[in-house]
GUNUTOR-390279 format. One record per residue: residue number from 1; residue in three letters; x, y, z of N, C-alpha, C in turn. Coordinates in steps of 0.2 Angstrom, whole numbers, plus 5000, padded with zeros to 4 digits. Layout:
+-----+-----+------+------+------+------+------+------+------+------+------+
:   k :   r :  nxx :  nyy :  nzz : caxx : cayy : cazz :  cxx :  cyy :  czz :
+-----+-----+------+------+------+------+------+------+------+------+------+
: NUM : ALA :    X :    Y :    Z :    X :    Y :    Z :    X :    Y :    Z :
...
+-----+-----+------+------+------+------+------+------+------+------+------+
END
This chain:
+-----+-----+------+------+------+------+------+------+------+------+------+
:   k :   r :  nxx :  nyy :  nzz : caxx : cayy : cazz :  cxx :  cyy :  czz :
+-----+-----+------+------+------+------+------+------+------+------+------+
:   1 : MET : 5004 : 4995 : 5000 : 5000 : 5000 : 5000 : 5005 : 5006 : 5000 :
:   2 : SER : 5009 : 5006 : 5004 : 5014 : 5012 : 5004 : 5017 : 5013 : 4997 :
:   3 : GLY : 5019 : 5008 : 4993 : 5021 : 5009 : 4986 : 5016 : 5012 : 4982 :
:   4 : PHE : 5009 : 5011 : 4983 : 5004 : 5013 : 4979 : 5003 : 5021 : 4981 :
:   5 : LEU : 5004 : 5023 : 4987 : 5003 : 5030 : 4989 : 5009 : 5034 : 4986 :
:   6 : TYR : 5015 : 5031 : 4986 : 5021 : 5033 : 4984 : 5020 : 5035 : 4976 :
:   7 : HIS : 5018 : 5030 : 4972 : 5016 : 5031 : 4965 : 5011 : 5037 : 4964 :
:   8 : LEU : 5006 : 5036 : 4968 : 5000 : 5041 : 4967 : 5003 : 5048 : 4968 :
:   9 : ILE : 5008 : 5049 : 4973 : 5010 : 5056 : 4975 : 5015 : 5058 : 4969 :
:  10 : ILE : 5018 : 5053 : 4966 : 5022 : 5055 : 4960 : 5019 : 5056 : 4954 :
:  11 : VAL : 5014 : 5052 : 4952 : 5010 : 5053 : 4946 : 5005 : 5059 : 4946 :
:  12 : ARG : 5003 : 5061 : 4952 : 4999 : 5067 : 4953 : 5004 : 5074 : 4953 :
:  13 : ASP : 5010 : 5072 : 4954 : 5015 : 5078 : 4955 : 5013 : 5082 : 4961 :
:  14 : LEU : 5012 : 5078 : 4967 : 5010 : 5081 : 4973 : 5017 : 5083 : 4977 :
:  15 : CYS : 5022 : 5081 : 4975 : 5028 : 5082 : 4980 : 5034 : 5079 : 4975 :
:  16 : PRO : 5039 : 5084 : 4976 : 5045 : 5081 : 4972 : 5048 : 5074 : 4974 :
:  17 : LEU : 5050 : 5071 : 4970 : 5053 : 5064 : 4971 : 5057 : 5064 : 4975 :
:  18 : ASN : 5062 : 5068 : 4976 : 5068 : 5067 : 4981 : 5065 : 5069 : 4989 :
:  19 : ARG : 5059 : 5070 : 4989 : 5056 : 5072 : 4997 : 5052 : 5066 : 4999 :
:  20 : ILE : 5051 : 5061 : 4994 : 5046 : 5056 : 4997 : 5050 : 5049 : 4999 :
:  21 : HIS : 5050 : 5047 : 5004 : 5054 : 5041 : 5007 : 5049 : 5036 : 5009 :
:  22 : LEU : 5051 : 5029 : 5008 : 5047 : 5024 : 5011 : 5052 : 5021 : 5015 :
:  23 : ASP : 5048 : 5017 : 5021 : 5051 : 5013 : 5026 : 5058 : 5016 : 5028 :
:  24 : THR : 5057 : 5022 : 5031 : 5063 : 5026 : 5032 : 5063 : 5028 : 5040 :
:  25 : ARG : 5070 : 5030 : 5042 : 5070 : 5032 : 5048 : 5070 : 5040 : 5048 :
:  26 : ILE : 5068 : 5043 : 5053 : 5067 : 5050 : 5054 : 5071 : 5054 : 5059 :
:  27 : ILE : 5072 : 5060 : 5059 : 5075 : 5064 : 5064 : 5070 : 5066 : 5069 :
:  28 : GLY : 5071 : 5065 : 5075 : 5066 : 5066 : 5080 : 5062 : 5061 : 5083 :
:  29 : ALA : 5063 : 5055 : 5080 : 5059 : 5049 : 5083 : 5062 : 5047 : 5090 :
:  30 : GLN : 5058 : 5044 : 5094 : 5060 : 5042 : 5101 : 5066 : 5037 : 5100 :
:  31 : ASN : 5065 : 5033 : 5096 : 5070 : 5027 : 5094 : 5073 : 5028 : 5087 :
:  32 : ASN : 5080 : 5029 : 5087 : 5083 : 5031 : 5081 : 5082 : 5025 : 5076 :
:  33 : ASN : 5080 : 5019 : 5078 : 5080 : 5014 : 5073 : 5073 : 5013 : 5071 :
:  34 : ASP : 5068 : 5017 : 5074 : 5061 : 5016 : 5071 : 5061 : 5018 : 5063 :
:  35 : ARG : 5057 : 5014 : 5060 : 5056 : 5016 : 5052 : 5048 : 5017 : 5052 :
:  36 : PHE : 5047 : 5022 : 5047 : 5040 : 5024 : 5045 : 5039 : 5022 : 5039 :
:  37 : ASP : 5032 : 5021 : 5037 : 5031 : 5018 : 5030 : 5032 : 5023 : 5025 :
:  38 : LEU : 5029 : 5029 : 5025 : 5030 : 5034 : 5020 : 5031 : 5041 : 5024 :
:  39 : VAL : 5036 : 5044 : 5022 : 5038 : 5051 : 5025 : 5040 : 5055 : 5019 :
:  40 : ILE : 5037 : 5062 : 5020 : 5039 : 5067 : 5016 : 5043 : 5072 : 5020 :
:  41 : GLY : 5049 : 5073 : 5017 : 5053 : 5078 : 5020 : 5060 : 5078 : 5017 :
:  42 : ASP : 5065 : 5082 : 5019 : 5072 : 5082 : 5016 : 5077 : 5078 : 5020 :
:  43 : VAL : 5081 : 5075 : 5017 : 5086 : 5070 : 5020 : 5091 : 5075 : 5023 :
:  44 : GLN : 5093 : 5074 : 5029 : 5098 : 5077 : 5033 : 5103 : 5072 : 5036 :
:  45 : GLN : 5107 : 5075 : 5041 : 5112 : 5070 : 5044 : 5110 : 5070 : 5052 :
:  46 : ARG : 5109 : 5065 : 5055 : 5107 : 5064 : 5062 : 5113 : 5066 : 5066 :
:  47 : GLU : 5112 : 5067 : 5072 : 5118 : 5069 : 5077 : 5124 : 5063 : 5076 :
:  48 : ASP : 5122 : 5057 : 5075 : 5127 : 5051 : 5074 : 5130 : 5052 : 5067 :
:  49 : GLY : 5128 : 5056 : 5063 : 5131 : 5056 : 5056 : 5127 : 5052 : 5051 :
:  50 : ARG : 5122 : 5049 : 5054 : 5119 : 5044 : 5048 : 5113 : 5048 : 5045 :
:  51 : PRO : 5111 : 5047 : 5039 : 5106 : 5051 : 5035 : 5100 : 5049 : 5038 :
:  52 : ALA : 5094 : 5053 : 5039 : 5088 : 5052 : 5041 : 5084 : 5058 : 5038 :
:  53 : VAL : 5077 : 5057 : 5037 : 5073 : 5062 : 5035 : 5070 : 5066 : 5040 :
:  54 : LEU : 5070 : 5073 : 5039 : 5067 : 5078 : 5043 : 5060 : 5079 : 5041 :
:  55 : PRO : 5056 : 5076 : 5045 : 5049 : 5074 : 5042 : 5044 : 5080 : 5042 :
:  56 : GLU : 5041 : 5081 : 5037 : 5035 : 5086 : 5037 : 5028 : 5082 : 5037 :
:  57 : ALA : 5029 : 5077 : 5035 : 5022 : 5072 : 5035 : 5024 : 5065 : 5036 :
:  58 : ILE : 5021 : 5061 : 5040 : 5022 : 5054 : 5041 : 5015 : 5050 : 5040 :
:  59 : ILE : 5015 : 5045 : 5036 : 5009 : 5041 : 5035 : 5011 : 5033 : 5037 :
:  60 : GLU : 5009 : 5031 : 5042 : 5009 : 5024 : 5044 : 5003 : 5020 : 5041 :
:  61 : ILE : 5003 : 5015 : 5038 : 4998 : 5010 : 5035 : 4997 : 5003 : 5037 :
:  62 : LYS : 4991 : 5002 : 5038 : 4989 : 4995 : 5040 : 4983 : 4993 : 5035 :
:  63 : MET : 4984 : 4987 : 5033 : 4979 : 4984 : 5029 : 4976 : 4978 : 5031 :
:  64 : PHE : 4969 : 4977 : 5031 : 4965 : 4971 : 5033 : 4962 : 4968 : 5026 :
:  65 : PRO : 4966 : 4965 : 5022 : 4964 : 4962 : 5016 : 4961 : 4956 : 5016 :
:  66 : GLN : 4956 : 4954 : 5010 : 4954 : 4947 : 5010 : 4960 : 4942 : 5010 :
:  67 : GLY : 4958 : 4936 : 5012 : 4964 : 4931 : 5011 : 4968 : 4930 : 5017 :
:  68 : PHE : 4967 : 4935 : 5022 : 4972 : 4934 : 5028 : 4967 : 4931 : 5033 :
:  69 : THR : 4970 : 4928 : 5038 : 4967 : 4925 : 5043 : 4965 : 4930 : 5049 :
:  70 : ASN : 4961 : 4928 : 5053 : 4959 : 4932 : 5059 : 4966 : 4933 : 5063 :
:  71 : GLN : 4968 : 4929 : 5063 : 4975 : 4929 : 5068 : 4980 : 4935 : 5064 :
:  72 : GLU : 4981 : 4934 : 5058 : 4985 : 4939 : 5055 : 4982 : 4946 : 5055 :
:  73 : HIS : 4976 : 4947 : 5054 : 4972 : 4953 : 5056 : 4973 : 4955 : 5062 :
:  74 : HIS : 4973 : 4951 : 5067 : 4974 : 4953 : 5074 : 4981 : 4956 : 5076 :
:  75 : VAL : 4986 : 4953 : 5072 : 4992 : 4955 : 5073 : 4993 : 4963 : 5070 :
:  76 : HIS : 4990 : 4964 : 5064 : 4990 : 4971 : 5061 : 4986 : 4976 : 5066 :
:  77 : PHE : 4981 : 4973 : 5069 : 4977 : 4977 : 5073 : 4981 : 4979 : 5080 :
:  78 : GLU : 4984 : 4975 : 5083 : 4989 : 4975 : 5088 : 4995 : 4980 : 5087 :
:  79 : ASN : 4997 : 4979 : 5081 : 5002 : 4984 : 5078 : 5001 : 4991 : 5077 :
:  80 : ILE : 4994 : 4992 : 5076 : 4991 : 4999 : 5076 : 4992 : 5002 : 5083 :
:  81 : LEU : 4990 : 4998 : 5088 : 4989 : 5000 : 5095 : 4996 : 5001 : 5098 :
:  82 : ASN : 5000 : 4996 : 5097 : 5006 : 4996 : 5101 : 5012 : 4997 : 5097 :
:  83 : VAL : 5012 : 4999 : 5091 : 5018 : 5000 : 5087 : 5017 : 5007 : 5084 :
:  84 : ASP : 5013 : 5007 : 5079 : 5011 : 5014 : 5075 : 5010 : 5020 : 5079 :
:  85 : LEU : 5004 : 5019 : 5083 : 5003 : 5025 : 5087 : 5007 : 5027 : 5092 :
:  86 : LYS : 5011 : 5022 : 5095 : 5016 : 5023 : 5100 : 5022 : 5028 : 5097 :
:  87 : LYS : 5023 : 5026 : 5090 : 5029 : 5029 : 5087 : 5026 : 5037 : 5085 :
:  88 : LEU : 5020 : 5037 : 5082 : 5017 : 5044 : 5080 : 5016 : 5048 : 5086 :
:  89 : GLY : 5013 : 5046 : 5091 : 5011 : 5050 : 5097 : 5016 : 5055 : 5099 :
:  90 : PRO : 5022 : 5054 : 5101 : 5027 : 5059 : 5103 : 5029 : 5065 : 5099 :
:  91 : LEU : 5028 : 5063 : 5092 : 5031 : 5067 : 5087 : 5026 : 5073 : 5087 :
:  92 : GLN : 5028 : 5079 : 5087 : 5024 : 5085 : 5087 : 5026 : 5090 : 5080 :
:  93 : ASN : 5021 : 5095 : 5079 : 5022 : 5099 : 5074 : 5024 : 5096 : 5067 :
:  94 : ILE : 5021 : 5090 : 5066 : 5021 : 5086 : 5059 : 5015 : 5083 : 5058 :
:  95 : MET : 5013 : 5083 : 5052 : 5006 : 5079 : 5050 : 5008 : 5072 : 5051 :
:  96 : ARG : 5004 : 5069 : 5055 : 5005 : 5062 : 5056 : 4997 : 5059 : 5054 :
:  97 : VAL : 4999 : 5053 : 5051 : 4992 : 5049 : 5048 : 4993 : 5042 : 5049 :
:  98 : GLU : 4988 : 5039 : 5052 : 4987 : 5031 : 5052 : 4982 : 5030 : 5046 :
:  99 : PHE : 4984 : 5027 : 5041 : 4980 : 5025 : 5035 : 4978 : 5018 : 5036 :
: 100 : ILE : 4972 : 5016 : 5037 : 4969 : 5010 : 5038 : 4964 : 5007 : 5033 :
: 101 : TYR : 4967 : 5003 : 5029 : 4962 : 5000 : 5023 : 4959 : 4993 : 5026 :
: 102 : ASP : 4953 : 4993 : 5027 : 4949 : 4987 : 5030 : 4944 : 4984 : 5024 :
: 103 : GLU : 4947 : 4979 : 5021 : 4943 : 4976 : 5015 : 4938 : 4971 : 5018 :
: 104 : VAL : 4939 : 4969 : 5024 : 4934 : 4963 : 5026 : 4930 : 4965 : 5032 :
: 105 : ASN : 4930 : 4972 : 5034 : 4926 : 4975 : 5040 : 4929 : 4971 : 5046 :
: 106 : TYR : 4935 : 4970 : 5047 : 4939 : 4967 : 5053 : 4937 : 4972 : 5059 :
: 107 : LEU : 4938 : 4979 : 5057 : 4937 : 4983 : 5063 : 4930 : 4984 : 5065 :
: 108 : GLY : 4925 : 4981 : 5061 : 4918 : 4981 : 5064 : 4917 : 4976 : 5069 :
: 109 : GLY : 4922 : 4972 : 5070 : 4922 : 4966 : 5076 : 4922 : 4969 : 5083 :
: 110 : GLN : 4923 : 4964 : 5088 : 4924 : 4966 : 5094 : 4931 : 4964 : 5097 :
: 111 : TYR : 4934 : 4968 : 5102 : 4940 : 4967 : 5105 : 4938 : 4968 : 5112 :
: 112 : ASN : 4940 : 4963 : 5116 : 4937 : 4965 : 5124 : 4930 : 4968 : 5124 :
: 113 : GLU : 4926 : 4965 : 5120 : 4919 : 4967 : 5120 : 4918 : 4975 : 5118 :
: 114 : GLU : 4923 : 4977 : 5115 : 4922 : 4984 : 5112 : 4923 : 4984 : 5104 :
: 115 : ASN : 4920 : 4988 : 5101 : 4922 : 4989 : 5093 : 4929 : 4990 : 5092 :
: 116 : ARG : 4932 : 4986 : 5088 : 4939 : 4987 : 5086 : 4941 : 4995 : 5084 :
: 117 : ARG : 4937 : 4997 : 5079 : 4938 : 5004 : 5077 : 4938 : 5009 : 5083 :
: 118 : ASP : 4933 : 5008 : 5088 : 4933 : 5012 : 5093 : 4939 : 5012 : 5098 :
: 119 : VAL : 4941 : 5006 : 5098 : 4948 : 5005 : 5102 : 4954 : 5009 : 5099 :
: 120 : ILE : 4954 : 5009 : 5092 : 4960 : 5012 : 5089 : 4959 : 5020 : 5091 :
: 121 : VAL : 4953 : 5023 : 5090 : 4951 : 5029 : 5091 : 4953 : 5031 : 5099 :
: 122 : GLU : 4951 : 5027 : 5103 : 4952 : 5028 : 5110 : 4959 : 5028 : 5112 :
: 123 : THR : 4963 : 5024 : 5108 : 4970 : 5023 : 5110 : 4974 : 5029 : 5107 :
: 124 : ARG : 4972 : 5031 : 5101 : 4974 : 5038 : 5099 : 4973 : 5044 : 5103 :
: 125 : ASP : 4967 : 5044 : 5106 : 4965 : 5049 : 5109 : 4969 : 5050 : 5116 :
: 126 : HIS : 4971 : 5044 : 5118 : 4975 : 5044 : 5125 : 4983 : 5045 : 5124 :
: 127 : GLY : 4985 : 5043 : 5118 : 4993 : 5043 : 5118 : 4996 : 5045 : 5112 :
: 128 : ALA : 4991 : 5047 : 5107 : 4993 : 5050 : 5101 : 4989 : 5056 : 5098 :
: 129 : GLN : 4988 : 5060 : 5102 : 4983 : 5066 : 5100 : 4987 : 5069 : 5095 :
: 130 : GLY : 4982 : 5071 : 5090 : 4984 : 5074 : 5084 : 4985 : 5070 : 5078 :
: 131 : VAL : 4985 : 5064 : 5079 : 4986 : 5060 : 5074 : 4979 : 5059 : 5070 :
: 132 : TYR : 4980 : 5060 : 5063 : 4974 : 5058 : 5059 : 4973 : 5051 : 5059 :
: 133 : LEU : 4967 : 5048 : 5059 : 4965 : 5041 : 5058 : 4961 : 5041 : 5051 :
: 134 : VAL : 4963 : 5037 : 5047 : 4960 : 5038 : 5040 : 4957 : 5031 : 5039 :
: 135 : PHE : 4951 : 5030 : 5038 : 4948 : 5023 : 5038 : 4946 : 5022 : 5031 :
: 136 : ALA : 4948 : 5017 : 5027 : 4945 : 5017 : 5020 : 4943 : 5010 : 5020 :
: 137 : ARG : 4937 : 5009 : 5017 : 4934 : 5003 : 5015 : 4931 : 5003 : 5008 :
: 138 : ARG : 4931 : 4998 : 5006 : 4928 : 4997 : 4998 : 4921 : 4993 : 5000 :
: 139 : VAL : 4915 : 4996 : 4998 : 4909 : 4993 : 4999 : 4904 : 4993 : 4992 :
: 140 : ASN : 4904 : 4987 : 4990 : 4900 : 4986 : 4983 : 4903 : 4990 : 4978 :
: 141 : GLY : 4911 : 4990 : 4978 : 4914 : 4993 : 4972 : 4915 : 5001 : 4974 :
: 142 : ASN : 4912 : 5004 : 4980 : 4913 : 5010 : 4981 : 4918 : 5011 : 4986 :
: 143 : TRP : 4922 : 5017 : 4986 : 4926 : 5019 : 4992 : 4922 : 5022 : 4997 :
: 144 : ARG : 4923 : 5020 : 5004 : 4920 : 5024 : 5009 : 4926 : 5026 : 5013 :
: 145 : VAL : 4927 : 5032 : 5015 : 4933 : 5035 : 5018 : 4930 : 5039 : 5024 :
: 146 : SER : 4933 : 5038 : 5029 : 4932 : 5043 : 5036 : 4938 : 5045 : 5039 :
: 147 : VAL : 4939 : 5051 : 5041 : 4944 : 5053 : 5044 : 4942 : 5056 : 5051 :
: 148 : SER : 4947 : 5054 : 5056 : 4946 : 5056 : 5063 : 4952 : 5059 : 5066 :
: 149 : ARG : 4951 : 5065 : 5069 : 4957 : 5068 : 5072 : 4955 : 5069 : 5079 :
: 150 : GLY : 4961 : 5068 : 5083 : 4960 : 5068 : 5090 : 4965 : 5073 : 5093 :
+-----+-----+------+------+------+------+------+------+------+------+------+
END
C-alpha cells in the first residue's frame, strides 16, 4: 500500500520525488531505529552522522485484506495500537496519519467487548493526540473513507 501511495504522489505531481521516502528513519523519533512507512521531507544528517529524513508528514499504513486469517488481522490490529500509534504519538508539529484499509470489515468486530475501530480511536486519543486516523473501506465497489482527528 505504501508503494501505491508513493506512486500516486509521483503521478499526481504532489511532491518532488527526492522528498518522498518509504520505510525510512526520521530525525526526532524516540527510537533512532524506528522506521516509518511513508515520509515526506528532506534528507539530513542525524547527530550520529547517519542520514535520516526531517519529516513534514508521516503516514503509517495498515491493511486488513481478503485472504488473511483472523490471527493475521489481529497482529495488524495490535501493531496499530502498540507500534504505530506509539511511534507517532510523541512527534509534534508534523502531519501524522495512520491510514487503515479494511477490506473485510475486521474493525467492525469486537476486541475485549468493544468495537475494534473505537479501540483504535480511544488509543489515539489517550496517547497519540493530533494523529489523523483515515479509515478506508470498499463497499460494493465504492470507496468509503472517514477521517478522525484527535
